[in-house]
C-alpha positions as CSV (number, residue, x, y, z in Angstrom):
1,M,-6.6,7.9,-19.2
2,K,-4.4,5.5,-17.2
3,P,-6.4,3.6,-14.5
4,S,-5.6,4.7,-11.0
5,N,-3.4,2.4,-8.8
6,E,-4.5,3.9,-5.5
7,L,-6.8,1.0,-4.5
8,F,-4.2,-1.6,-5.5
9,D,-1.5,0.2,-3.5
10,L,-3.8,0.4,-0.4
11,I,-4.7,-3.3,-0.6
12,K,-1.0,-4.3,-1.1
13,S,0.0,-2.2,1.9
14,L,-2.3,-4.2,4.3
15,T,-0.9,-6.7,6.7
16,K,-2.5,-10.1,7.2
17,S,-4.2,-9.1,10.4
18,E,-5.6,-5.9,8.7
19,K,-7.0,-8.0,5.8
20,R,-8.5,-10.4,8.3
21,F,-10.2,-7.5,10.2
22,F,-11.6,-6.1,7.0
23,K,-13.1,-9.5,6.0
24,L,-14.6,-9.9,9.5
25,Q,-16.2,-6.5,9.3
26,S,-17.5,-7.3,5.8
27,A,-19.0,-10.5,7.1
28,L,-21.2,-8.5,9.5
29,Q,-22.8,-6.6,6.6
30,S,-25.9,-7.8,4.7
31,G,-26.6,-7.6,1.0
32,D,-24.4,-8.0,-2.0
33,K,-20.6,-8.0,-1.3
34,N,-19.1,-7.5,-4.7
35,Y,-16.6,-5.3,-3.1
36,V,-15.2,-8.3,-1.3
37,R,-14.8,-10.2,-4.5
38,L,-13.1,-7.2,-6.1
39,F,-10.8,-7.0,-3.0
40,D,-9.8,-10.6,-3.5
41,C,-9.2,-10.2,-7.2
42,I,-6.9,-7.2,-6.7
43,D,-5.2,-8.8,-3.7
44,K,-4.0,-11.7,-5.9
45,M,-2.3,-9.4,-8.4
46,D,1.4,-8.7,-8.5
47,E,0.8,-5.6,-10.7
48,Y,-2.4,-3.7,-11.2
49,D,-4.3,-4.8,-14.3
50,E,-7.7,-3.3,-14.8
51,E,-8.5,-5.2,-18.0
52,A,-7.9,-8.4,-16.1
53,I,-10.5,-7.3,-13.5
54,K,-13.0,-6.5,-16.2
55,K,-12.4,-9.9,-17.8
56,T,-12.8,-11.7,-14.5
57,F,-16.2,-10.2,-13.8
58,D,-17.4,-9.9,-17.5
59,G,-21.2,-9.9,-17.8
60,E,-21.8,-8.8,-14.2
61,R,-23.7,-5.6,-13.6
62,F,-21.4,-4.1,-11.0
63,I,-18.3,-4.2,-13.3
64,K,-20.0,-1.6,-15.5
65,H,-19.5,0.9,-12.7
66,L,-15.9,-0.1,-11.8
67,P,-14.6,3.4,-10.9
68,S,-17.4,3.9,-8.4
69,E,-17.0,0.3,-7.0
70,K,-13.3,0.9,-6.6
71,N,-14.0,4.2,-4.8
72,H,-16.5,2.4,-2.5
73,L,-14.1,-0.3,-1.7
74,Y,-11.3,2.2,-1.0
75,K,-13.5,4.0,1.6
76,L,-14.6,0.8,3.2
77,I,-11.0,-0.3,3.7
78,L,-10.1,3.1,5.3
79,K,-13.2,2.8,7.5
80,A,-12.1,-0.7,8.6
81,L,-8.5,0.6,9.3
82,R,-9.9,3.5,11.4
83,S,-11.7,0.9,13.5
84,Y,-8.7,-1.4,13.6
85,Y,-6.4,1.3,14.9
86,S,-9.0,3.2,16.9
87,D,-7.4,2.3,20.2
88,T,-3.7,1.9,19.2
89,S,-2.6,5.6,19.1
90,I,-3.1,8.4,21.6
91,S,-4.4,10.7,18.9
92,S,-7.1,8.3,17.8
93,I,-8.1,7.6,21.5
94,L,-8.3,11.4,22.2
95,K,-10.4,11.9,19.0
96,Q,-12.8,9.2,20.3
97,E,-13.0,10.7,23.7
98,I,-13.7,14.2,22.4
99,K,-16.5,12.7,20.2
100,N,-17.9,11.0,23.3
101,I,-17.8,14.3,25.2
102,E,-19.8,15.9,22.4
103,I,-22.4,13.1,22.4
104,L,-22.8,13.2,26.1
105,F,-23.0,17.0,26.1
106,N,-25.7,17.0,23.4
107,K,-27.7,14.6,25.6
108,A,-27.4,17.0,28.5
109,L,-25.5,14.3,30.5
110,F,-23.1,16.9,31.9
111,D,-21.8,14.9,34.9
112,E,-20.8,12.0,32.7
113,C,-19.4,14.5,30.2
114,R,-17.1,16.0,32.9
115,K,-15.8,12.5,33.8
116,F,-14.8,11.8,30.2
117,L,-13.3,15.3,29.9
118,A,-11.2,14.9,33.0
119,R,-9.8,11.5,31.8
120,A,-9.1,12.8,28.3
121,K,-7.4,15.9,29.6
122,K,-5.1,13.9,31.9
123,M,-4.1,11.8,28.9
124,A,-3.5,14.9,26.7
125,I,-1.3,16.4,29.3
126,K,0.7,13.2,29.8
127,Y,1.4,12.8,26.1
128,E,1.8,16.5,25.4
129,K,-0.9,16.5,22.8
130,F,-1.4,20.3,23.0
131,Y,-3.9,20.6,20.1
132,Y,-6.3,18.1,21.8
133,H,-5.6,19.7,25.2
134,F,-6.6,23.1,23.8
135,E,-9.8,21.6,22.4
136,L,-10.6,19.9,25.7
137,I,-10.2,23.3,27.5
138,N,-12.8,24.7,25.1
139,W,-15.2,22.0,26.1
140,E,-14.4,22.7,29.8
141,K,-15.3,26.3,29.3
142,T,-18.5,25.2,27.6
143,L,-19.4,23.0,30.6
144,L,-18.6,26.0,32.9
145,E,-21.3,28.0,31.2
146,E,-23.8,25.1,32.0
147,A,-22.5,25.1,35.6
148,F,-23.1,28.9,35.9
149,E,-26.7,28.5,34.7
150,D,-27.1,26.0,37.6
151,G,-25.7,28.5,40.0
152,E,-22.4,26.7,40.4
153,F,-19.6,29.3,40.7
154,S,-16.9,27.4,42.6
155,L,-14.9,26.6,39.5
156,D,-12.0,29.0,38.7
157,I,-12.4,30.5,35.3
158,D,-9.2,32.6,35.6
159,A,-7.2,29.4,36.3
160,L,-8.7,27.8,33.2
161,I,-7.8,30.9,31.1
162,E,-4.3,30.8,32.4
163,E,-4.0,27.1,31.5
164,E,-5.3,27.9,28.0
165,K,-2.6,30.5,27.5
166,T,0.1,28.1,28.7
167,V,-1.1,25.4,26.2
168,I,-1.2,28.0,23.3
169,D,2.4,29.0,24.2
170,K,3.5,25.4,24.2
171,L,1.7,24.7,20.9
172,R,3.3,27.8,19.3
173,N,6.7,26.9,20.7
174,L,6.5,23.4,19.3
175,A,5.4,24.7,15.8
176,E,8.4,27.1,15.7
177,Y,10.8,24.2,16.4
178,H,9.2,22.2,13.6
179,V,9.9,25.1,11.2
180,L,13.5,25.2,12.2
181,Y,13.9,21.4,11.9
182,S,12.3,21.6,8.4
183,K,14.8,24.1,7.3
184,I,17.9,22.1,8.4
185,N,16.3,18.9,7.0
186,Y,15.8,20.7,3.6
187,V,19.5,21.7,3.5
188,F,20.7,18.2,4.3
189,R,18.3,16.3,2.1
190,S,18.7,18.6,-1.0
191,G,22.5,18.9,-1.0
192,G,24.0,16.8,1.8
193,Y,26.7,18.1,4.1
194,V,27.3,21.9,4.0
195,R,29.7,22.8,1.2
196,T,28.3,26.1,-0.2
197,E,28.0,29.6,1.3
198,E,24.3,29.6,0.7
199,N,23.7,26.4,2.7
200,R,26.2,27.5,5.4
201,A,24.3,30.7,5.8
202,I,21.0,28.8,6.4
203,V,22.7,26.5,8.9
204,D,24.3,29.5,10.7
205,E,20.9,31.2,10.8
206,I,19.4,28.2,12.5
207,V,22.3,27.6,14.9
208,N,22.0,31.3,16.0
209,H,18.2,31.3,16.3
210,P,17.2,32.1,19.9
211,L,15.2,28.9,20.2
212,I,18.3,26.8,19.3
213,K,21.0,28.9,20.9
214,G,19.3,29.9,24.1
215,K,18.9,27.7,27.2
216,N,15.6,26.3,28.5
217,T,13.8,27.6,25.4
218,A,11.8,24.4,24.8
219,L,8.5,24.5,26.7
220,S,7.8,20.7,26.5
221,K,9.6,17.4,26.2
222,R,8.4,17.2,22.6
223,A,9.9,20.5,21.8
224,A,13.1,19.6,23.6
225,T,13.6,16.5,21.4
226,I,13.3,18.7,18.3
227,C,15.6,21.3,19.7
228,Y,18.4,18.8,20.5
229,Y,17.7,16.9,17.2
230,T,18.0,20.1,15.2
231,Q,21.2,21.1,17.1
232,G,22.6,17.6,16.3
233,F,21.7,18.0,12.6
234,C,23.4,21.4,12.4
235,N,26.6,20.0,14.0
236,M,26.5,17.0,11.7
237,A,26.0,19.2,8.6
238,N,29.0,21.2,9.6
239,G,31.1,18.1,10.2
240,D,31.2,18.3,14.0
241,Y,30.3,14.7,14.9
242,A,31.5,14.8,18.5
243,T,29.0,17.6,19.4
244,A,26.3,16.1,17.2
245,L,26.6,12.8,19.1
246,E,26.1,14.6,22.4
247,K,22.9,16.3,21.1
248,F,21.4,13.2,19.6
249,T,22.2,11.3,22.8
250,R,20.1,14.0,24.7
251,V,17.2,13.2,22.4
252,K,17.5,9.5,23.1
253,T,17.7,10.1,26.9
254,I,14.6,12.2,27.0
255,L,12.6,9.6,25.0
256,D,14.0,6.7,27.0
257,E,12.9,8.4,30.2
258,A,9.4,9.0,28.8
259,D,8.7,5.7,27.0
260,H,5.0,6.8,26.4
261,L,6.4,9.7,24.3
262,R,9.0,7.4,22.7
263,S,6.2,5.1,21.5
264,D,4.3,8.1,20.0
265,L,7.5,9.5,18.4
266,S,8.9,6.2,17.3
267,K,10.2,7.3,13.9
268,R,12.0,10.2,15.5
269,Y,13.6,7.8,17.9
270,I,14.8,5.5,15.1
271,R,16.2,8.4,13.2
272,T,18.0,9.6,16.3
273,L,19.6,6.1,16.8
274,S,20.6,6.2,13.1
275,N,22.3,9.6,13.4
276,M,24.1,8.5,16.6
277,I,25.5,5.5,14.7
278,T,26.8,7.8,12.0
279,C,28.5,9.9,14.6
280,L,29.9,6.9,16.4
281,L,31.4,5.6,13.1
282,D,33.0,8.9,12.5
283,Q,34.5,8.7,16.0
284,K,35.6,5.1,15.3
285,Q,33.5,3.8,18.2
286,F,32.6,0.6,16.2
287,D,31.5,-1.6,19.1
288,A,29.1,1.1,20.3
289,A,27.8,1.6,16.8
290,N,27.2,-2.2,16.4
291,E,25.3,-2.3,19.7
292,L,23.0,0.5,18.6
293,V,22.3,-1.3,15.3
294,A,21.2,-4.3,17.4
295,A,19.2,-2.1,19.7
296,M,17.4,-0.5,16.8
297,R,16.3,-3.8,15.4
298,S,15.1,-4.9,18.9
299,F,12.4,-2.3,18.7
300,E,10.6,-4.1,15.9
301,E,8.3,-5.9,18.4
302,K,7.8,-3.0,20.8
303,D,4.6,-1.0,21.2
304,G,4.5,2.0,18.9
305,F,7.1,0.6,16.6
306,Q,4.9,-2.0,14.8
307,H,3.3,0.2,12.1
308,I,4.6,-0.5,8.7
309,D,6.1,3.0,8.2
310,V,8.2,2.5,11.4
311,Q,9.1,-1.0,10.4
312,V,10.4,0.4,7.0
313,S,12.4,3.0,9.0
314,I,14.0,0.3,11.2
315,F,14.8,-1.9,8.2
316,K,16.3,1.0,6.2
317,N,18.3,2.7,9.0
318,A,19.6,-0.6,10.5
319,G,20.5,-2.1,7.1
320,L,22.4,1.0,5.9
321,A,24.2,1.4,9.3
322,E,25.3,-2.3,9.2
323,L,26.7,-2.0,5.7
324,E,28.5,1.3,6.6
325,L,30.0,-0.4,9.7
326,Y,31.5,-3.1,7.5
327,H,33.0,-0.4,5.3
328,H,34.7,1.2,8.3
329,L,35.9,-2.2,9.5
330,N,37.1,-3.1,6.0
331,D,35.3,-6.4,6.5
332,F,33.9,-6.6,3.0
333,D,33.3,-10.4,3.0
334,R,30.9,-10.1,5.9
335,G,29.6,-7.0,4.2
336,V,28.7,-9.0,1.0
337,Q,26.8,-11.5,3.2
338,A,24.9,-8.7,4.9
339,A,24.2,-7.0,1.5
340,E,22.8,-10.1,-0.1
341,E,20.6,-10.8,2.9
342,I,19.2,-7.2,2.7
343,M,18.6,-7.7,-1.0
344,K,16.3,-10.6,-0.3
345,Q,14.4,-8.5,2.3
346,L,14.0,-5.5,-0.1
347,S,11.2,-7.3,-1.9
348,D,9.2,-7.3,1.4
349,F,9.3,-3.5,1.4
350,Q,8.7,-3.1,-2.4
351,G,6.8,0.2,-2.9
352,K,7.2,1.2,0.7
353,L,10.8,2.6,0.6
354,H,11.2,6.1,-0.7
355,K,13.3,6.5,-3.8
356,E,16.1,8.1,-1.8
357,Q,16.2,5.1,0.5
358,E,16.4,2.7,-2.4
359,L,19.3,4.7,-4.0
360,M,21.2,4.7,-0.8
361,F,20.9,0.9,-0.6
362,F,22.1,0.6,-4.2
363,Y,25.1,2.9,-3.5
364,Q,26.0,0.9,-0.4
365,F,25.8,-2.4,-2.3
366,A,28.1,-1.0,-5.0
367,Y,30.6,0.1,-2.3
368,I,30.5,-3.3,-0.6
369,Y,31.1,-5.3,-3.8
370,F,33.9,-2.9,-4.8
371,G,35.6,-3.4,-1.5
372,A,35.3,-7.2,-2.0
373,G,36.8,-6.9,-5.5
374,H,33.6,-7.8,-7.4
375,Y,33.9,-4.8,-9.7
376,N,31.3,-5.9,-12.3
377,K,28.7,-6.2,-9.5
378,A,29.7,-2.9,-8.1
379,L,29.2,-1.3,-11.6
380,S,25.8,-2.9,-11.9
381,W,24.6,-1.4,-8.6
382,I,26.2,2.1,-9.2
383,N,24.5,2.2,-12.6
384,K,21.1,1.8,-10.8
385,V,21.9,5.0,-9.0
386,L,23.3,6.9,-12.1
387,N,20.4,5.8,-14.4
388,D,17.7,7.0,-12.0
389,N,15.5,9.7,-13.6
390,E,15.0,11.7,-10.4
391,N,18.5,13.1,-10.0
392,N,17.3,16.2,-8.3
393,L,16.5,14.2,-5.2
394,R,20.0,14.0,-3.6
395,Q,22.5,16.0,-5.6
396,D,25.3,15.0,-3.3
397,L,24.6,11.3,-3.7
398,Y,24.5,11.5,-7.5
399,S,27.7,13.6,-7.6
400,Y,29.6,11.2,-5.4
401,A,28.2,8.2,-7.3
402,R,29.8,9.7,-10.5
403,L,33.1,10.0,-8.9
404,F,32.9,6.5,-7.5
405,N,32.0,5.3,-11.0
406,L,35.4,6.5,-12.2
407,A,37.2,4.2,-9.8
408,I,35.1,1.2,-10.8
409,H,35.8,1.7,-14.5
410,F,39.5,2.0,-13.7
411,E,39.5,-1.3,-11.9
412,L,37.7,-2.9,-14.8
413,G,40.3,-1.5,-17.2
414,N,37.6,0.4,-19.2
415,Y,40.1,3.1,-20.1
416,D,38.5,4.1,-23.4
417,L,35.1,4.4,-21.8
418,L,36.7,6.1,-18.8
419,E,37.9,9.0,-21.0
420,Y,34.3,9.8,-22.0
421,T,33.0,9.2,-18.4
422,I,35.5,11.7,-17.0
423,K,34.3,14.4,-19.4
424,S,30.6,13.7,-18.7
425,T,31.3,13.7,-14.9
426,S,33.1,17.0,-15.1
427,R,30.2,18.6,-17.1
428,Y,27.7,17.2,-14.7
429,L,29.5,18.7,-11.6
430,Q,29.9,22.1,-13.3
431,K,26.3,22.2,-14.3
432,R,25.1,21.4,-10.8
433,E,27.7,23.8,-9.3
434,R,29.2,20.9,-7.4
435,D,32.7,21.1,-8.9
436,F,34.4,21.8,-5.5
437,P,38.2,21.8,-5.2
438,M,38.3,18.2,-4.1
439,E,36.1,17.1,-7.0
440,K,38.3,19.0,-9.5
441,V,41.5,17.3,-8.2
442,I,39.9,13.9,-8.5
443,I,38.8,14.6,-12.1
444,E,42.2,16.0,-13.1
445,Y,44.2,13.1,-11.7
446,F,42.0,10.5,-13.4
447,K,42.7,12.3,-16.7
448,K,46.4,12.1,-16.1
449,I,46.4,8.5,-14.9
450,I,44.6,7.1,-18.0
451,R,47.0,9.0,-20.3
452,N,50.0,7.3,-18.7
453,Q,50.5,3.8,-20.1
454,S,53.6,2.7,-18.2
455,E,53.2,1.4,-14.6
456,A,56.1,3.6,-13.4
457,E,54.5,6.8,-14.7
458,R,51.1,5.8,-13.4
459,K,52.5,5.1,-10.0
460,K,54.1,8.6,-10.0
461,Q,50.6,10.1,-10.7
462,F,49.0,8.0,-8.0
463,T,51.7,9.2,-5.5
464,A,51.0,12.9,-6.4
465,F,47.3,12.2,-6.3
466,H,47.5,10.7,-2.8
467,K,49.6,13.6,-1.5
468,E,47.2,16.2,-2.8
469,L,44.2,14.3,-1.4
470,K,45.7,14.2,2.1
471,A,46.3,18.0,1.9
472,L,42.7,18.7,0.9
473,K,41.2,16.3,3.4
474,S,42.2,18.5,6.3
475,E,39.4,20.9,5.3
476,P,36.0,19.6,6.8
477,E,34.0,20.4,3.6
478,N,36.4,18.3,1.6
479,E,36.5,15.4,4.0
480,I,32.9,14.7,3.2
481,V,33.8,13.2,-0.1
482,F,35.6,10.3,1.7
483,K,32.4,9.3,3.5
484,Y,31.0,8.2,0.1
485,F,34.2,6.7,-1.3
486,D,37.6,6.6,0.4
487,F,39.8,7.7,-2.5
488,E,42.7,8.1,-0.1
489,A,42.5,4.4,1.1
490,W,42.0,3.1,-2.4
491,I,45.1,4.9,-3.8
492,G,47.0,4.0,-0.6
493,A,46.4,0.3,-1.3
494,K,47.7,0.7,-4.8
495,L,50.9,2.3,-3.5
496,A,51.5,-0.3,-0.8
């Protein structure tokens, strides 16, 4: 059985300050600390090698029980991290406060218990932490029973029951919005922009849902951010970027006005800025898009945005947005500089980026190099996308990468290979049911172009190709293809 990498992955995910905290906590413990030596050994590795660990500690008793030692170290690291972050998130603070309430209650220190409860409840209300608010109300009801036994009947149980009902309604409302968001996110992540009747039906169902279509249906600011975000996503999936920008801007405004919520919803805030940039680029508002990229990066040092998953989100979204901006500006020389800088930074996030995020970077690198005329480098990067073995991840990305690949091979003069590539691309699109009218036209014209050896005949085909692309581009579902590679601009440059 292959040794587990879970401990290695956890150790490698730690920041310098997290490692220092773990070591300080370990120093307070007495007895053997073989787990610290094991920690140091694994921390020095670039790749996990269990045999090397066994060799390093050969002859020592604890190494005979390596699986249990690894498990023990894993739990100790998590325990240290819980302590390290115990007062850095509202959820962790509320958990501690509820535990304090339980301890004080069990010691019959009811007055002190009420003080902690009042403070925690105020925090839960401010941050719209409805689950904890509900739990705190239950504790409040428990304390009421104690008050009744002491003959204290001044507290209003009806008001508390009404408050509980309101919290449950808000909790249910928020959960329903999460379900709707998950549905539109699935449509977008699995197939990209809406181009099939099946996906269009799902989007239409969400758009017409009472919670999305109705007014004032969100019972909290948290729910409102999901409502507007989902509306924006639906508009973007349907190609309506102007309306989508309005909806995402509403999300940003809500969170900017409640910065305590913005810190708690930091990843949603970064994704909102990213979607706004996409909409601004579509509307050709390049200066505004560039300002938002800079604004996104400025959040790296702000409270709530310093966790590694949020830092990854900022790096990914800002980096991809910057590269896309250079595409729109046709400034491929600066694009190459930005791409090569991002390539250096990618190693800092090794193992932390999702596969989809890596592939999107690879695709953008290919596009930048193609625009700059570095076709061999473009081919190298697009091959990283095409050779990936998880091509169910983003069917749209793989499909458009195959079409882009045809243009790269044409520029390289690989006409013999291109004939085979055209056939395999056509089969792939048919098998995945992504052979839409635009894709079929692109395939057919590449077939015609490589058959024509004379420049005059080839130019005629390019002219006809360009004309037909312009006609098809007027349909929103076809225009999407040009967001991944602008065939119209490419052919137009050849005809100029």
